[in-house]
C-alpha positions as CSV (number, residue, x, y, z in Angstrom):
1,M,-45.5,-20.8,25.1
2,I,-44.1,-18.3,21.9
3,T,-46.5,-16.5,20.1
4,F,-45.8,-14.5,16.7
5,V,-47.4,-11.7,15.7
6,I,-46.7,-10.1,12.5
7,F,-46.3,-6.4,11.3
8,G,-45.9,-5.4,8.0
9,H,-42.3,-5.6,7.8
10,I,-42.5,-6.4,11.7
11,M,-42.5,-9.8,13.3
12,V,-42.8,-9.7,17.5
13,A,-42.6,-13.2,18.7
14,L,-43.8,-12.9,22.2
15,I,-42.5,-14.8,25.0
16,A,-44.3,-16.1,28.3
17,G,-43.5,-14.6,31.2
18,G,-43.5,-11.0,29.7
19,G,-40.4,-11.4,27.4
20,A,-40.3,-10.4,23.6
21,L,-38.1,-10.5,20.5
22,V,-38.6,-8.1,18.0
23,V,-37.3,-9.0,14.2
24,I,-37.5,-6.3,11.3
25,V,-37.7,-8.1,7.7
26,G,-37.7,-5.9,4.2
27,Q,-36.9,-2.3,3.3
28,R,-36.9,0.4,5.6
29,R,-35.2,-1.6,8.8
30,R,-33.8,1.3,10.0
31,H,-36.8,3.3,10.6
32,L,-38.9,0.5,11.8
33,A,-35.6,-0.5,14.3
34,A,-35.3,3.0,15.3
35,M,-39.3,3.0,16.1
36,V,-38.7,0.4,17.7
37,R,-35.7,1.3,20.1
38,D,-38.3,4.1,21.2
39,L,-40.7,1.9,22.1
40,A,-38.7,-0.1,24.0
41,R,-37.2,2.6,26.0
42,K,-40.8,4.1,26.6
43,A,-41.6,0.7,27.9
44,L,-38.7,0.6,30.5
45,L,-39.3,4.3,31.2
46,R,-42.6,3.4,32.5
47,C,-41.6,0.0,34.6
48,E,-38.5,2.3,36.3
49,T,-41.4,5.1,37.0
50,A,-43.9,2.1,38.4
51,E,-40.7,0.4,40.3
52,Q,-39.7,3.8,41.7
53,A,-43.7,4.9,43.0
54,D,-43.4,0.9,44.9
55,R,-40.5,1.9,46.4
56,S,-41.7,5.4,47.4
57,R,-44.8,3.8,48.7
58,Q,-43.2,1.2,50.8
59,Q,-41.1,4.0,52.4
60,Q,-44.1,5.6,53.0
61,R,-46.0,2.4,54.8
62,N,-42.9,1.8,56.8
63,S,-42.5,5.5,57.9
64,L,-45.9,5.9,58.9
65,H,-46.0,2.2,60.8
66,R,-43.0,3.5,63.0
67,R,-44.3,6.5,63.8
68,L,-47.7,4.7,64.9
69,H,-46.0,1.6,66.5
70,P,-42.4,2.9,67.9
71,A,-40.1,0.8,69.4
72,R,-40.8,-0.8,72.6
73,G,-38.0,-0.6,75.1
74,P,-38.1,-4.0,77.7
75,P,-41.5,-4.8,79.4
76,L,-42.5,-2.6,82.1
77,S,-42.9,-4.4,86.0
78,K,-46.8,-3.6,87.5
79,A,-45.2,-1.0,90.1
80,D,-44.3,0.6,86.4
81,H,-48.2,0.9,85.9
82,C,-49.4,2.2,89.5
83,P,-49.8,6.2,89.8
84,A,-46.9,6.9,92.5
85,G,-49.6,7.4,95.7
86,L,-50.4,4.0,95.3
87,R,-46.9,1.9,94.9
88,R,-46.9,-0.6,98.2
89,A,-43.5,-0.3,99.7
């Protein structure tokens, strides 16, 4: 689905899935193009910052999980669970 929005000399096509196509029509194209580039750069930085925060949270979650649940060795036998004085020979 594509939706067209017009702001003065700028026509924006919003594409389903999060994409956008910006077309600048008329005078002052350079100024408007610079504004659009600046807005796109800021949006990209916000996206990268959000992805970096997600990776950081995932690393913290993995680190905490490893501390709470250390890697286990092979299963222990019943003899390993008995106190030394109660073991049968």
